[in-house]
C-alpha positions in Angstrom: 92.2 93.0 63.5 95.6 93.1 64.9 98.7 91.7 62.9 102.1 91.0 64.2 105.2 91.7 62.7 108.7 91.2 63.5 110.8 94.6 62.7 114.3 95.0 62.3 116.0 97.7 63.2 119.3 99.4 61.7 121.3 99.1 64.5 120.5 95.1 65.1 117.7 94.8 67.7 114.2 92.8 66.7 111.4 94.2 68.0 108.0 91.8 67.9 105.4 93.9 67.4 101.3 93.7 67.1 99.5 96.5 65.3 95.9 97.6 64.1 95.4 100.5 61.0 97.0 101.5 57.3 100.6 101.9 56.9 100.5 105.2 55.4 98.4 106.5 57.9 100.0 108.8 61.3 100.9 106.9 63.5 100.3 106.9 67.1 102.7 104.5 68.9 102.2 102.1 72.2 104.8 101.5 74.9 104.0 98.7 77.4 105.6 98.1 81.4 106.3 95.2 83.2 105.6 92.1 83.8 103.8 93.3 80.6 103.8 92.9 76.4 102.5 94.4 73.6 99.2 92.4 73.7 97.6 95.0 76.6 97.2 97.6 74.6 95.0 95.7 71.4 91.2 97.4 72.2 93.3 100.7 72.0 95.1 100.1 68.9 92.0 98.1 67.4 89.5 101.2 68.7 91.9 104.0 67.3 92.2 102.5 63.9 89.1 102.5 62.8 88.1 105.6 60.5 85.4 107.0 63.5 88.5 107.5 66.0 91.4 108.8 63.4 92.1 105.9 61.6 95.4 105.7 62.7 98.5 102.8 61.9 99.0 101.4 65.7 102.2 99.9 66.4 102.6 98.5 70.0 106.4 97.1 69.9 107.4 94.4 72.6 110.2 96.3 74.4 113.6 94.9 73.8 113.2 92.0 76.6 110.4 90.7 76.3 108.6 88.2 74.3 110.3 88.0 71.1 112.0 91.0 70.9 116.3 90.9 70.8 116.8 90.2 74.8 120.4 90.9 75.7 121.8 89.4 78.8 123.8 92.9 79.7 122.4 94.9 81.9 124.1 97.6 80.6 121.3 96.8 77.5 119.0 98.2 79.3 120.0 102.1 80.0 117.6 104.3 78.4 119.0 106.1 75.6 119.2 102.4 74.2 115.4 101.6 74.2 114.5 105.2 73.2 117.5 104.0 69.9 114.8 101.1 69.8 111.1 103.3 69.9 112.6 105.7 67.4 113.9 103.9 65.1 110.6 101.1 64.8 109.2 105.4 64.6 111.0 105.8 61.2 110.1 102.5 59.9 106.0 103.0 61.0 105.5 106.6 61.2 104.6 109.1 57.6 108.0 110.7 58.0 109.7 109.0 60.5 106.8 111.2 62.9 104.9 109.8 65.9 101.5 111.4 65.8 100.8 110.4 69.7 102.9 108.4 72.0 100.9 106.4 74.4 103.1 104.6 77.2 102.4 102.9 80.7 104.4 102.3 83.7 108.3 101.9 82.2 107.3 101.8 78.8 106.1 106.2 80.0 110.1 106.1 81.4 111.2 105.9 77.9 108.6 108.0 76.5 109.0 111.2 79.0 112.8 110.4 77.7 112.2 109.9 73.6 109.3 112.6 74.0 112.7 114.8 75.4 114.5 114.1 73.0 112.9 113.5 70.2 110.2 117.1 70.6 110.3 117.4 66.6 109.3 114.0 65.8 106.6 113.2 68.6 104.3 115.3 67.8 101.6 114.5 71.6 102.6 112.5 74.5 99.9 110.5 76.7 101.5 109.0 79.6 99.7 106.5 82.6 100.5 105.8 85.8 104.6 106.4 85.0 105.8 108.9 86.9 108.3 112.0 85.6 111.7 111.7 86.7 112.0 114.2 87.9 109.1 114.5 90.3 110.0 110.4 90.8 113.5 111.1 92.3 112.5 113.7 94.7 109.9 111.9 96.2 112.0 108.6 96.5 114.7 110.9 98.6 111.6 112.5 100.6 108.6 110.9 100.7 108.8 108.4 103.3 105.8 106.8 101.5 107.0 106.7 98.3 109.9 104.7 99.4 108.2 102.1 100.9 105.8 101.7 97.9 109.0 101.2 95.6 110.9 99.2 98.2 109.5 96.1 95.6 112.0 97.2 93.1 115.4 96.1 95.0 113.4 92.3 95.1 113.5 92.8 91.1 116.9 93.7 90.9 118.0 90.6 92.7 120.3 88.9 90.5 117.9 85.0 91.4 115.0 88.1 90.5 113.8 85.8 86.9 114.1 82.4 89.2 112.6 83.7 91.9 109.9 85.1 89.7 109.3 82.4 87.7 108.8 79.5 90.1 105.1 77.8 91.0 103.8 79.2 87.3 104.5 82.7 88.3 103.1 82.6 91.6 105.1 86.0 92.5 104.0 87.3 90.1 100.2 87.1 89.6 100.2 89.6 93.2 101.6 92.2 91.4 97.9 92.3 89.7 96.3 91.4 92.4 98.1 93.4 95.5 98.0 96.5 93.5 94.8 98.4 94.8 91.5 96.8 93.5 89.9 99.1 91.4 86.1 99.7 91.1 86.0 97.0 88.5 87.5 94.5 91.0 89.9 92.4 89.4 87.7 90.5 86.9 89.8 91.2 83.7 92.1 88.9 84.8 90.5 85.8 83.1 92.4 82.8 82.1 92.5 83.7 78.7 94.3 87.3 79.9 96.6 85.0 82.6 97.5 82.4 79.2 98.7 86.3 77.6 100.9 87.0 80.1 102.1 83.0 80.5 103.2 83.2 76.4 105.3 86.6 76.9 106.6 85.3 80.6 108.0 81.9 79.2 109.9 83.9 76.7 112.1 84.8 79.8 112.2 87.4 82.6 115.8 88.8 82.4 115.0 91.9 80.0 112.1 92.6 82.3 114.3 92.6 85.6 117.8 94.6 84.3 115.2 96.9 83.7 115.2 97.5 87.2 119.1 96.7 87.6 119.9 99.2 85.2 118.3 102.3 87.0 119.3 104.2 89.8 115.8 105.4 90.1 115.4 103.2 93.2 114.3 104.2 97.2 117.3 104.2 99.3 118.3 101.1 100.9 118.0 101.0 105.2 121.1 102.7 106.1 121.7 104.7 102.2 121.8 108.1 102.5 118.5 109.2 100.0 121.4 111.7 98.6 122.5 108.6 97.0 118.5 109.0 94.6 120.4 110.7 91.4 118.0 114.1 91.0 118.1 115.0 87.3 119.1 118.4 86.3 115.4 120.3 84.7 116.7 120.8 81.5 117.5 117.3 81.2 114.1 116.4 81.4 111.8 118.9 80.2 109.1 117.7 78.4 108.0 120.3 75.5 105.4 118.6 73.6 101.9 118.4 74.5 101.0 115.5 77.2 98.2 114.2 78.7 98.9 112.3 82.1 96.3 110.2 83.3 96.5 108.4 86.8 94.9 106.0 88.3 94.3 107.1 91.7 94.0 103.9 93.6 97.8 103.1 92.6 99.4 101.4 95.6 103.0 101.0 94.1 103.1 105.2 92.4 101.6 107.5 94.7 99.9 110.9 94.0 102.6 112.9 95.3 104.6 111.9 92.1 102.3 114.5 90.5 102.9 117.6 92.8 105.2 120.0 90.5 104.7 118.0 87.3 103.7 120.9 85.7 107.6 121.9 86.3 108.8 119.9 83.5 105.8 119.6 81.4 104.5 123.1 80.2 102.3 121.9 77.8 100.7 119.6 81.0 96.9 118.4 80.8 96.6 115.9 84.0 93.5 114.0 84.7 93.1 111.8 87.5 90.7 108.3 87.2 89.1 107.6 90.6 88.2 104.4 91.5 90.8 102.7 89.4 94.9 101.2 89.8 97.8 100.4 87.5 96.3 98.3 85.8 93.8 101.0 84.4 94.3 99.5 81.0 93.0 96.5 81.8 90.0 97.4 84.3 88.7 100.5 81.8 90.1 100.8 78.4 86.7 102.1 77.2 87.5 105.4 79.5 91.3 105.6 78.8 90.3 105.1 74.9 87.6 108.1 75.1 90.1 110.8 77.6 92.7 110.2 74.8 90.7 110.6 71.9 89.7 113.8 73.4 93.0 114.9 73.4 94.3 114.1 70.8 91.4 115.6 68.7 92.5 118.7 70.4 94.4 121.3 68.3 
């Protein structure tokens, strides 16, 4: 059973949340990406809320700027430190002792999960990343890998001042291909039913500015034509090192985030478990929820 609630945080941001499982149980926190919403985690939350699978308190917020969550208009309001502040303030309200037993994240949610696990290693016990590049390897590939530069070129479109209007036109005609052109997994696109499309519309109808602002605020975009690759900032390793036990699940048919992003990942994440998922695309949470749940459950069970 999925419950919904609004979490008002001490710094004035409200996050609309979906949840399963009883309060007072260890917290599993789930972070979505773009152009998604918290609903994408429903199946996994219902799984992990069951006593047979850990009996966790599972919470998935709609990130700042998504669905009914607070959506400041200014681009600077979407800096990673502020997104992490939201996440950890929610954890303080929902987690036992403010702790996150397992932080699970995909796409943009992963960007903030990497940052949260670095900055709050004392409060995040385990990290699960699903097709979300570590900032160290992402910056390197954006500088030196022509294929990744081309695969990430869409980021500049989403950072345009008119991106929201273009994406919303004609029943989101430019958004649906994000799912169908990102590669085709072994199961095809059958998961994108009309019911799922309506769940996405319900998120997008409330505005796309927050999601687009993530692309506007980040300096990690491929160089523009005529621009030196040196314009892509390389983070200092000590600023992005993650010491907590980390599972990275990587769908190998992802057309936007290429396998080169996995090279050297262990240099930034010493307690890394890396599992490649053949026959799956960027949308593996939709395509293979049972497989994702099983791999996460096995990782969480490790001491």
